[in-house]
Legacy VTK file of the C-alpha trace (Angstrom):
# vtk DataFile Version 3.0
C-alpha trace
ASCII
DATASET POLYDATA
POINTS 300 float
183.900 191.206 -21.115
182.238 188.756 -23.318
179.931 189.319 -25.884
177.340 188.075 -24.524
177.137 189.590 -21.230
177.118 193.175 -23.140
173.285 194.031 -22.085
171.898 197.462 -21.080
173.006 196.495 -17.026
176.363 195.912 -18.132
179.159 195.172 -15.794
175.997 194.582 -12.821
174.904 191.423 -15.214
178.366 189.852 -15.386
178.979 189.820 -11.685
175.673 188.099 -11.322
176.599 185.433 -13.553
179.878 184.860 -11.146
180.044 182.645 -8.336
179.789 184.028 -5.073
182.529 183.870 -3.032
182.758 182.167 0.552
185.693 182.302 3.149
186.497 180.566 6.308
189.104 180.695 8.262
191.098 183.622 6.189
190.369 181.044 2.818
188.798 182.614 0.161
187.214 180.170 -2.112
185.119 181.188 -5.370
182.141 179.326 -4.788
180.650 177.272 -2.483
181.282 173.958 -4.650
184.971 174.679 -3.893
184.038 174.548 -0.248
182.353 171.204 -0.682
185.979 169.858 -2.511
188.161 170.852 -0.033
185.653 169.420 2.877
186.010 165.947 1.372
189.434 166.625 0.478
190.405 166.376 4.430
187.058 163.663 4.944
188.887 161.357 2.494
192.827 162.190 3.890
191.849 160.909 7.171
191.703 157.336 8.091
188.897 156.482 10.874
188.552 158.865 14.065
191.946 160.174 12.941
192.200 163.767 15.102
192.026 167.074 12.676
195.071 169.432 13.215
196.819 172.274 11.847
194.818 173.664 8.850
192.165 170.883 8.357
191.291 171.188 12.382
191.064 175.492 12.377
188.770 175.267 8.599
186.402 172.393 10.314
186.312 175.036 13.819
185.577 177.990 11.329
182.968 175.996 9.757
181.974 175.171 12.767
181.507 178.003 14.307
179.028 179.532 11.713
176.852 176.541 12.324
173.368 177.337 13.341
173.318 174.963 15.878
176.704 175.064 17.538
175.946 176.497 20.844
173.946 172.564 21.185
176.831 170.846 19.008
179.785 172.447 21.629
178.037 172.055 24.490
180.477 171.584 27.361
183.343 172.236 24.905
185.390 170.303 22.284
188.508 168.189 23.286
188.477 166.948 19.634
187.473 166.848 16.147
187.806 163.718 14.072
186.884 161.794 10.789
183.912 158.976 11.600
183.930 156.310 8.444
180.121 154.703 8.013
179.875 151.468 7.261
177.323 151.525 4.324
177.910 151.145 0.714
178.391 154.811 0.057
181.195 154.483 2.008
180.318 157.927 4.056
182.290 160.281 5.955
181.765 162.849 8.574
183.197 164.936 11.048
182.545 163.771 14.857
182.642 166.257 17.645
184.338 164.692 20.989
183.033 167.176 23.950
185.577 167.499 26.725
183.331 164.802 28.666
183.395 162.150 26.274
180.541 162.647 24.634
179.884 162.896 21.025
178.096 164.427 18.116
178.207 164.875 14.496
177.542 167.578 12.903
177.118 168.538 8.534
179.027 171.164 6.751
176.696 170.957 4.649
173.843 173.025 6.743
176.836 175.719 6.723
176.861 176.076 3.346
173.316 175.651 2.124
171.006 177.145 5.066
167.299 175.064 5.252
164.361 177.020 3.978
161.249 176.651 5.589
160.052 174.453 2.589
163.239 172.165 2.795
163.187 171.513 6.617
159.007 170.969 6.241
159.900 168.470 3.259
162.676 166.537 5.302
160.333 166.562 8.466
157.233 165.114 6.683
160.051 162.094 4.703
161.050 161.053 8.360
157.415 161.011 9.919
155.860 158.940 7.276
159.337 156.470 6.960
157.836 153.748 9.073
154.781 153.470 5.820
157.337 153.167 3.449
159.295 150.712 5.005
156.473 148.712 5.921
155.524 148.457 2.317
158.941 147.691 0.894
158.733 144.610 3.250
155.020 143.744 1.787
156.483 144.478 -1.896
159.048 141.587 -1.338
156.651 139.363 0.990
157.249 135.803 0.059
159.362 136.534 -3.368
163.028 137.365 -3.354
162.884 139.711 -6.227
160.502 141.787 -8.570
160.779 143.500 -11.756
160.486 147.510 -11.836
157.865 148.560 -13.950
159.561 151.812 -15.017
163.113 150.510 -16.327
162.250 146.842 -16.592
165.237 145.291 -14.602
165.180 143.032 -11.823
165.152 144.626 -7.987
165.524 143.214 -4.449
164.231 144.498 -1.380
167.831 145.961 -0.694
168.452 147.350 -4.046
165.114 149.264 -4.417
163.438 152.731 -3.657
159.877 153.237 -2.693
158.704 155.501 -5.064
155.112 157.793 -4.820
153.260 157.421 -8.376
153.118 160.476 -10.032
151.119 162.603 -10.237
150.048 162.311 -6.672
154.205 162.750 -6.432
155.613 163.469 -2.824
155.658 167.568 -2.658
152.503 167.736 -4.442
151.152 165.417 -1.537
152.668 167.435 1.014
151.182 170.781 -0.605
147.953 169.134 -0.578
147.873 168.576 3.088
149.108 172.061 3.455
145.879 173.054 1.632
143.656 171.202 3.904
144.742 171.955 7.350
144.914 175.426 6.191
149.171 176.221 7.005
151.844 177.378 5.042
155.596 176.121 5.179
156.786 178.821 7.807
153.726 178.093 9.465
154.677 174.640 10.746
156.911 174.896 13.653
159.961 172.499 14.396
162.884 171.680 17.094
166.315 171.650 15.638
168.298 168.286 15.647
171.135 168.327 15.851
172.215 164.579 14.299
173.818 164.891 11.234
171.919 165.788 8.551
168.578 164.370 10.325
165.442 166.352 9.966
163.635 168.751 12.604
161.238 167.143 15.363
157.536 168.036 14.977
156.650 170.669 17.954
153.316 170.039 17.318
152.535 166.318 17.908
148.911 166.488 16.830
149.968 168.033 13.657
152.821 165.006 12.601
149.994 162.170 13.157
147.599 164.531 10.612
150.011 164.224 8.359
150.791 160.579 9.213
147.284 160.105 8.603
146.717 161.692 5.688
149.465 160.238 3.346
148.388 156.544 4.696
145.146 157.503 2.871
146.343 159.487 -0.156
149.966 157.951 -1.164
149.535 155.685 -4.294
153.015 153.819 -3.781
155.427 151.677 -5.580
158.877 149.603 -5.695
160.958 150.747 -8.559
164.448 150.587 -9.390
166.535 153.337 -7.578
167.984 154.707 -11.122
164.667 154.929 -12.040
163.745 156.780 -8.951
166.368 159.136 -8.996
166.958 159.750 -13.324
163.478 159.053 -15.289
161.123 159.636 -13.366
162.870 162.614 -11.584
163.032 164.047 -15.087
159.938 163.089 -15.916
158.127 165.241 -13.173
160.304 167.957 -14.146
159.341 168.441 -17.579
155.536 168.092 -16.493
155.863 171.314 -14.181
158.290 173.176 -16.721
156.159 171.871 -20.181
153.000 172.780 -21.590
149.652 171.842 -20.410
149.160 169.750 -23.306
152.546 167.695 -23.147
151.450 166.557 -19.399
148.474 165.656 -20.286
150.339 163.623 -23.580
153.018 161.831 -20.997
151.506 158.472 -19.795
153.719 156.944 -16.538
152.747 153.619 -17.275
155.154 153.805 -20.390
158.196 152.065 -20.537
161.755 153.569 -20.720
161.956 153.814 -24.203
159.257 155.361 -24.844
159.183 158.361 -22.380
162.431 159.396 -23.701
161.214 159.197 -26.919
158.631 161.787 -25.429
161.721 163.530 -23.691
163.857 163.730 -27.389
160.724 165.155 -29.113
159.953 167.857 -26.094
164.139 168.924 -26.859
163.876 169.098 -30.258
160.908 171.690 -30.242
162.279 173.543 -27.734
165.587 173.604 -30.248
163.384 174.925 -32.790
162.312 177.534 -31.127
165.128 179.276 -30.748
166.212 182.212 -32.465
168.118 182.085 -35.756
171.551 184.405 -36.166
168.862 186.288 -38.591
166.544 187.001 -36.038
168.615 187.316 -32.994
169.739 191.205 -34.482
173.419 191.515 -34.976
175.201 190.900 -38.167
172.194 188.786 -39.475
169.997 192.119 -39.239
171.742 193.471 -42.412
170.758 189.873 -43.894
167.941 190.417 -43.317
167.162 193.956 -44.077
168.710 193.259 -47.563
166.534 190.587 -48.410
163.418 192.924 -47.451
164.277 195.967 -49.371
165.217 193.464 -52.444
162.762 193.727 -55.117
160.496 190.449 -55.731
160.679 188.436 -58.585
LINES 1 301
300 0 1 2 3 4 5 6 7 8 9 10 11 12 13 14 15 16 17 18 19 20 21 22 23 24 25 26 27 28 29 30 31 32 33 34 35 36 37 38 39 40 41 42 43 44 45 46 47 48 49 50 51 52 53 54 55 56 57 58 59 60 61 62 63 64 65 66 67 68 69 70 71 72 73 74 75 76 77 78 79 80 81 82 83 84 85 86 87 88 89 90 91 92 93 94 95 96 97 98 99 100 101 102 103 104 105 106 107 108 109 110 111 112 113 114 115 116 117 118 119 120 121 122 123 124 125 126 127 128 129 130 131 132 133 134 135 136 137 138 139 140 141 142 143 144 145 146 147 148 149 150 151 152 153 154 155 156 157 158 159 160 161 162 163 164 165 166 167 168 169 170 171 172 173 174 175 176 177 178 179 180 181 182 183 184 185 186 187 188 189 190 191 192 193 194 195 196 197 198 199 200 201 202 203 204 205 206 207 208 209 210 211 212 213 214 215 216 217 218 219 220 221 222 223 224 225 226 227 228 229 230 231 232 233 234 235 236 237 238 239 240 241 242 243 244 245 246 247 248 249 250 251 252 253 254 255 256 257 258 259 260 261 262 263 264 265 266 267 268 269 270 271 272 273 274 275 276 277 278 279 280 281 282 283 284 285 286 287 288 289 290 291 292 293 294 295 296 297 298 299
């Protein structure tokens, strides 16, 4: 056993550090990541609309059997399963079920590996509900101009290559939490009707509640268009840092700072975290003997 795992709990701690194994169609995978790699390998090896056969077909059927919406996806029966290539900039691919009556239905293996929590379901449904507002804001932002300058990264952006960001501290997740408090609900208290499309969010069961959320978002959301890299990298890291850091650091960060200034603050925070780590002398072991010798030595 590695020295770093030798604790009072012994081998139990070592087991918790190992990834959980997953089994599909008699194949043992060391982790969920290994399953996802195998799924991507199947998708990449097949041409558009090519039917699955052999071990690939048996594996995908085994995954489909554990899908939470299997009965709706299969419906009258499965004639074949093919790989569909989506015409997007990411060259996305997915599995498509062709039923015995000729109808089709796509499904996601990711739902099987990582079932949605109540919070995740709510976030997806809330994002889908305000998608028209996001689309309209982007259209108005680029009305009459071919491009803009991202206020976070300083890079030029176009309507086709830009993200709509919720300006901190009113991030999207915080808006959802604030809205829940106004209606007196918890994430598991909002009911949805499951959707069976590929990674589609669930549909709201209460249409009045959905409209209430749309109106709350329309009133309280502060939006801006920024570069996709800035939205998925620097802004997300900044929000995560503020949530995990001290209150003083949260008040120190300024969201309108340029990228260089934000990265300078991040570097300072990392240096501060490293400096608080225990030295070999403080952490015990061989260093403890040195510390005891120093304390026992006579002072000059």
